[in-house]
N, C-alpha and C positions, 0 to 999 in steps of 0.2 A: 505494499500501503504506500503511496506517494503521501510524503509531508508537504505542504503546503504555507505558505508565510507570505502575508499583503503587508506592503507599506504604503501608505497614502500620507499623503503633503497637502498644504493647503499654504499659496503665498499668494501677497497682491501686486499684480504685476502692472507698470503703466502702457497704456496701448498706444499707439501711433497717433490717436485723437487724443491726448490725454489724460482719458478718463480712467481710474482704476477697475480691476478686474480679479477677481479670485480665480486664481489658477491651482487645478487639483492633479496631480500626479501619482499616479496606482502603479505601483511596481508588484507583482506578483512570479512568487519563485515554487518552482514545484522539485522536490528532490525522489527521485526514485521513480518517476511517472514515465510509463511508457507513452500516452495520450497528450497530445495539447492540443490548446485554443487556438486554432487560425483565427484569427482578426483582420476584419478589412478596418483599418483604421480609419481613412477617411470616410467611411460611411456610419463608423460608430461614432467619430467624433461629430458629425454633423447630425446624427440621430441623437445625440446627448449635448449637442446646443438647443433642441427645442425646450429642454429642461433648464428652467432658469436657476432656481434656487439651491441652494446646496442642502438643503433637507429633501429635496426632492432628487440630487443626483445620488445621496445615501441612497434612496429608494432603489437604483439602479445597480449601484454600488452590491447593494445585499442580495439583489434579486441574481445579479451576475457570477455570486458564490454563491450561491445555491439553486443554479441551474442545474439540469439533471442531464447529464450531459450523452446518455443512451436515446435521446428525443429533442434535445433541447428546448426542455419545458421546465417551466417553475411552477412547483405545484404552494399556493400561500394565497387566502383571501386579503384583502384591505386589511381587515381587522389584526390577522395574524401579523403581516408587514408593520402595520404601525405599530405594535407592542413592542416589535423586534428591534425595529431602528430605534429610537422612541420616533416616532413623528404621529401628528392628526391625519383621519382619515383624508380630511382632505386634499393635504399635502400628497398622500399617497395616491390618489387618485388622479390629481392633476400630472404627475410624474406618470402614471399609469397611460393616462391619455395621451401627454406630447409622445411617449414610446410608441406607441398605435398610431398617431398622427405622422411620424416619422419613418413607420413602418421600419421599426427595429424589433417589435414583435406584436402579437396579436392574441387576443384573448380567443381560447378555444372553448371553455364553457367557465361557469362559476368558477375562481379559484383557482383555474390553470392556464399559463402564457407560453406559449412557445415565441422564442426569438427568432427572428428570421436567420437562413442557414446561411443565405448568401451575402449574411455580416459577419456571423459567430458559430463557430462549428469545431466542434472536437472529431475529428477524425480522416478518414480518409477519402478520394473524391467520390466513388462510391455511396457513400454514406451522404453526405452532401447533397447529392444528386439526388436519394433517397427521401431526404427531408427537406429540400425543397419541392418537389412533387407533393408532397402531405401538406406543408404550409402554404403552398396554392391552392391546393383544392379548400383548406378550409379556411382562406382569404375569400374564396369565390361564394361559398357557402354561407359566408356570414356576410358579405355583400348584397348578395340576394335575400338574405334574411332581414337584413335592413330596407330593402326597397318594398318588402312586405309588410313592416310591421307600421302599425298607424303612425303621426308624427310623434305623438304624447309620448310616445314609448321609445323613440330615439335615446334618449337621457340617457336608458337604465343598462347601457350596453357595457356599461362597467361596473362590475359588483360593488357593493357598500353598503 
């Protein structure tokens, strides 16, 4: 079994526009593991850019630390995530909506989210291809479900 270590650092940086921004760096070390995550950094950073607050970033960090590598799934409800971080349910829902909007992940069912394997995958090319097919099938189903729901229920797409 692999030992995993995470180091997260935060620092303020001054951008080209003169504004101060909070920069977050994550370093993950895995010792003794045979599998590794392949991350398309440009897509991941772009998706994370949709999440605006440090607390919302902690939601992403928590979910990535607890993603199930067999199928790119994260299992956990809004309440479970908010207690683990800790953060408010509103913060968690905001982060989940941002990640879905950026196509970083999608809701499969209540308490189950799948990360986009075109952005993040642990395994070989064959596994990535299988997960992409599954991801796109769920995405099509979700889109069809949203079109068939009355407008007043569309806000319930994220559990909370």
